[in-house]
C-alpha positions, -999 to 999 in steps of 0.1 A, spaced: 306 262 -836 296 295 -851 303 331 -842 267 337 -829 275 313 -801 303 336 -788 291 371 -798 268 375 -768 265 399 -738 276 371 -716 309 365 -734 315 402 -737 312 406 -699 334 376 -693 362 389 -715 359 424 -701 362 412 -665 390 387 -672 411 411 -692 404 443 -673 405 431 -638 442 422 -637 451 456 -652 430 474 -626 445 454 -597 480 461 -610 472 498 -614 458 502 -579 486 481 -563 513 499 -583 501 534 -576 492 529 -539 524 512 -528 560 526 -529 575 494 -543 582 508 -578 588 544 -588 561 564 -607 581 560 -639 580 521 -638 543 522 -628 536 542 -659 557 519 -681 539 488 -667 504 504 -673 514 515 -708 526 479 -717 494 464 -702 473 489 -721 490 481 -753 485 443 -748 449 445 -738 
C-alpha cells in the first residue's frame, strides 16, 4: 500500500462526507430544536469543530 492509493478525489470525497455530515446534522438538529440552550449548542459545535 502506498500513499498514491489513498490520495485521490474519491477518498477525499468519502472523508469529507463521513466527517462533515454528522457535524452538519448535529448543527441543524441542535439549532432547530429547543432541547439544548444556545450556549450548549455553541459548545457542542466548537468541540466538534476542534475534533474534525
